[in-house]
N, C-alpha and C positions, 0 to 999 in steps of 0.2 A: 467403748462400744457405742455406735450410733443409736439415737433414739429410733423407735419403730418407724416413725413417719418422717425421718429426716430426709431433706432434699439433697441429692448428690450434685455438687457443683462441678460442671463440666469445664475442663480446661479450654480456653479459647483457641480456635485455630489461628495460626500465625501465618500471615501473608507477607512476603518480601517483594516489593516492586522496585526494580533497578532501572533508573532512567525517568526523569520527571519532566520531559519536554512537552511541547504543545499537544502532541497526540495522546498524552497520558492524562490530560485533564479530566475528560468525561469518565474514564476508567476509575480514577481516584474518587471522584464524586460518587460513582456507583458503589464502590466498595465501602466508602464511609456511610452511605445511606443504608446499607444492609448490615453494617458491622454490629449494631446492637442486637438485632433480631437473630442473626446468624452466629453470634458470639465469635467475632473475628477481632484480631489485633493486627493492624497494618503498619509496616515500616516502609517508608519511601526513601530510597537511597539515591543520591545523585552526586556528581562531581561538585556541584554548587549546592551546598546544604540550604542556603537561603531560598533557592528555588523550590526545593523539596518542602521546606517549611511553609512557604506561601500556599503550596498545593494542599497541605493537610490542615492548615489553619490552626484552630484551637481545639480540634476534635479530641475528645478523651479516648478515642479508639485508635489513634494513630500517633506515630512519631517520625521525625525526620533525621536523617544522618548523612554525613558526607562519605562518599565512596568513590575512589578511583578503581575501575574494573581491573586495572593492572596490579592493585595492591592485593595480591593473592591471599595472604594470611587473613586480612580483614574480610575480604570477599567470602572465603570459605567459612569463617567463623559465623557470618551473618546467614549464610545458606543452611549451615548446620542447625541454627536456632529457629528455623522456620519450617512450616509444613508444605507450603506451596511457593514457587518462585515465579515471578512474572518478569520477563526481560523485555524491556522497551529500549534496549540498546541498538546501535547500528547492527545490521544483519551479520556482519562478519565476526561480531563479539559474542554472539549467542552461544557458539560451540563451547567456549570456556565455561560459561555458566552451566550449560547442559551437562558437560562432563562432571562437574562438581555435583550437580543434582543426582546423577546416576551414582556416583561414588558415595554420596551421603543419604541416599534414599529419599529424594524429595520429587514431587511432581513439578512440572514447568509448563508454562503457557507463553507463546509468543505470537506475534502477528506476521512473521516473516516467512518467506519460502523455505522449505526444507532443503538444506544443503546436503551434498553427499556425506560430509562429516557427521551431520546430525542423523541422517538415515542409518549410518553405520552403528549408532547406539541402540537401534530398535530391539535387537534380540536380548541384549543385556537389560535394557529398561523393562521389557515385558517379563522377563525371568524374575526380576526383582519387584514386580507389581507396581511399576511406576508409569505414569502417563506424561510424555513429552508432546503437548499438543501445540502444533504449529499452524500457520496460515489462518489465524483466527481473527483477522481484522475485517477490512472491507473487500479489498482485492489485493491479495487472496484472503478469502474468508466468507463474507456474505455472498459473493459470487458463487463459491462452491455450494453452499448450503441451499441457496434459492434454486440453483440449477438442478441439484440432486433431488430436491423435493418434487419438482415437475417431472423429471425423467423417471423416478421411482413410480410416480402415479401413472405415467404413460405405460410403463412396463407391467405394472399390476393389472392394467386393463387389457393386456395382451398386445399393446402397441409396439412397433419397431421403430427405433430411432435411426434416422438416415443421416441427419446432420445437425451440428450444434455449433453456434457462434456466440461469443460473449464479449461485451465491451464495457469498460468502466473508465470514468474520468473524474479527477479531482479538479473542479473548475470554479469560476466565480459566479455567484448568483446574479440574476438580473437586477440592475441598479448599481452593482459594484464592478461591472465589466468596463472599467476605464481604460482608455488607451487602445491602440489598433490590435494588440495581441489578445485582449480580453482574457488575460491570464495573470495569476500571481502564484507564489509558492504557497501551497496549503500542506505540503508534506516535506520530508527531508529534501532540501534543495539539491544536495549531492546526487540523490537517486534520480532527480529529474534531468540534471545535466548529463548523467551517464546512461539515461534511458535507452534501452535497445543496443547498448554497446557491448553486451556480454556474449556476442556471437550471433550467428544467423538466426533469424526468425524461421521456425519450422512449423508447418501446418499441413493439413489435408484439404484438398479441394477437388471435388468431382472424382474421388477415388484415387487421386494422384498425390504423391508427396511433393510438397513445394517448399522452396527456401527463398528467403530475402536476405542478402548480405547487408551488414550494417549501413554501408554507404548508400543503399537504395531504400532503406526502411521508410524514410520520411517522403519518398516519392511514390510509394505504393499505398494509397489511401482510398477509403470508400466513405461515401456520405450516408448518414443516417438521420432521418427526419423524425422528430418527436413532437410534431404538432405545435402545441402552445409553447414548448420549450425551444423551438427552432431546430436548426440543422447542426449536426456535429460531424466531424471527420474522424476516422479511426485509422490508426496504424498498428501493425502487428506487434504482439507482445511475447517475446521470449520463445520458449519451446512449447507449443500447444500439444505436441505429440506425447509429452510425459503425462498428460491427463487422460489419454485414451484408455489405459487400463484402470486408472483410479476411478474414472467415471463410469466404467463398465461399457464403453463404447467401441469395443472391438468390432470391426467390420463396417463402421460408418463411412460415408462418402466425404463428409465435410467436418472438420474440427479446427476451429480458429478462435483465438483469443486475442483481443486488442485493447488499446487505450484511446480514450475520446478526447478530442480538443475542438475548439471552435474552428470553423472553416478558415483557412489560410495560415493557421499556426505552422502546420508541418512544412509547407513550402519555405516559410521564412526560417524556421528552425534548421532546415536542411543546409542553409548557408553556413551555419556554424559547423555542421558535420563535414561538409566539403572542404572547408578551410582547415580543418584539424583542430578547431578550437575547443572540442569536447574531448580530446585525447587526455588520458590520465596516466600514460605510460612513461613520461619523461618530465624533467624539471626545466623550466625556462630560467635563463640568467637575467639579471637586471630588473627584476619585477619591482623592486622598491622604487625605482626611478621611472617606471613604465606608466604611460597614460592609456585611456581607453583606445584612442586612435593609434598609438604605437602597438598596442596589443593586436589589433586587426592588421596593421601594416606588416607585422612580423611574419605573417603567413603569405605575403604577397611578394611579387618579383620586385627587384630593386630598379627604381626609376625616379630619381629625384625631381624630374620635371612633371610627372603625372601625379594627380591627386590620389589619395587612398580610396576615395569613392570610385574614381575612374578605373583604377586598377582592379578593385573588387568586382565591378560590374563587368569588366572585360573578361576576367578570369572565369567568372561563373555565367557569363553570357546573360546578364540581366540589364534591363533598361534602367537608367539612372532614376527615372521616376517610377519604377516598379514598386509593387506592394512590399516585397521583402526589403528593398532599400529604405522605404519609408518607415518600416518597423524598426530597422536597425538604428535609424536616425533617432526615433522616438526613445529608444533605449539609451541614447547617448554614446553609442559605440564609436562615433567619429569625433568625440569631444576630446580636447586636451585636458581632461580631468584625470588626476592621478588615480590609478587603481586602488591604491590604499593598503597594499600588501608589502611585506619586507622579505629580503632574502630571495630564495628560489621557490617556485611553485609550478605545478603542472598546469597546462593550458586549461583543463577542466576546472581547476581550482580558481584560476584567474577569472574565467568567465562566470563561474558561480558568484564570485565576490562582486563583479560588476552588475550582474542581474539582480542581486538581492537589494540594490540601491532603488530599483524601480518595482520589483516584484514582491517585496515584503508586505504583509498584510498591515493596513492601517487599523486603528482601534474600531472603527465603524464598518469595516469591510465584512461582507457576508459571502461565505464560499458555498459550494454546491457539489454534491456527489450525484452523478448520473450513471446508472447501470442498465444495460439492455442485453437481454438473452433472446436469441432467435432459435426455435426448435423446428426441425423438419422431420416429420414422422408419418407412418402409416398406421391406421387403426381400423379394424373392420372393413378393410378394402378401400378405405378413404385416405387420400393423400392430404395431410394437414400442415399448416404452418401456424405457429403460435409465437407471438412476440410478448415478452414479459419485461417490464421496466420499472425502475425505482428512481425517484428523485428525493433527495434530502437536502434541505437548506439550512445553513448555520445561522446562528443568532448574531454573532459578532466575531471578532478576531480571537477570542478566548473559547467561546463555546461554538466551535466550528463544526460543520457537517462531517469534516474528516475525523475530528476527535470523537464525535458521537458514534460514527459507523466503524471506527476502530475500537473505541473503548467499551461500547455496550456489549457486542458479541463476546469480547474477551471477559468482561465482568460477569456476564450470564454463564459463560462456560465454567468460570472459576467457581461460582456458586454451586453449579451442578456437579462439578468434580468433588468438592468438599462434602457435599451432602450425599454423595453416592449414586446420584441419578446417572451420571456418566461413569461407567465402570470399565471402559476399554483401557487397555494398557499398551505400552510400547510407543513408538514414534508415529503419530497420527496427524492427519488433516481432517477437517470436518465434512467428509463425504459420506459419513455413516449416519443412519437415521437416529441412532442412540444419541449422537452428538447434535445434529442439526435440528432435530424436532423440538426439543425443549428451548433451544436458543431462538429459533425462528418464532416460536409461539410467544415468547416474552418480548422479542423485538416488536411484534405487532402491537403490543400494549403501548410501546413507546412511539407508535406511528410509523415504524419502519417496516414496510412490506411491498411486495411486488404487485403491479397492476398488469393483468393478462388481457391481451387482445388477440383474438383469433383472426388471422389474415386469411385463412382458408380452412374449412372443416372445423374440427374441434374435438375435445375429448369426449368419449361416450358418457352417458349419464352415470352418476354413482349409484 
């Protein structure tokens, strides 16, 4: 029998994080910082156990282990042994983890878009009292939460939203923008190479449905000026229409989501698109002996008397001294340097491998997240335009802005799920106040928040 005043020892909540890549760094730090106070035990699993061990260090609240996601028995035994699962795997691997979570009664958090396969788990997860929280990073993630906070405020004051546009970019901070592209990989390189290739961009403009096929995406851009941070160009991002009902924007005239890059990037990237160098649907032969120059030449007509540069410029109607040609030369695309792969590989894989030679972060590099929302609404008979923007800069190649803006919202959500503040169930994204309010509140403590500028009119007084 326990003594009258005995303290009951609570079992720690067990968190399993699968995938210890760059974007997981800040998330792991957050979970370890709160582990003692919240009574958590963290397991970090990765194909490379050494990487996982480096991330957890000597913390008494964490352990590292090796895990191949295709090792089903080990994966399932680890999931069974934990209370909440965080998947930092490539997006197409989330569904295997999610199915295990539903089968074994575990909550799950990811930063990736909800796939149709994930959405199909909604009713079963909800019935079992489980939350599968997706799109909990920066974009998608912080973009949803900051947009919904403003739109809910406008609606609460009786306002009518007419249009909404949202743009986000993972870029290099001033001082780290070396080279004419002013860009390096701060996120999964494969996702960058395949950007916009998943089908036509779909959006609303002026009350009309609009579509941009993949081969035109990087030719249809718009400029956004952020004053001290300079100009950015935006290209369309996937299917904006799917967020119409999620955001409660039925009947709006304009709904558009896009990605930000520095001016000139899109025109130059379009060269790769038009060549077919971003295609991931087939394998190229002879990659083991292929050079950068031969890779480009493989997409051009046969003419041994003409240079690769001349054939490319002629095919795409570019001046030999044009900015896109200059940028390709800077990347080394015309060099007789071996690609460095063996066997067969898709064009997209070859291109990614070449780009990583110049676009990988150096230890001193600092990245930057830029997010811009544009709201068009009517309130009290006044037509208003509001711009809301966020800029977050990284510290170095490890403590990146990308890792912060992906990891912190995920960590804060995990804490609020485990302590019961977030009680929603089913397959969800953070467009609900129950989710976004506590996350945005804590993000502001970390210096991450939007700055609002009324371009015309404004919200009525509170």
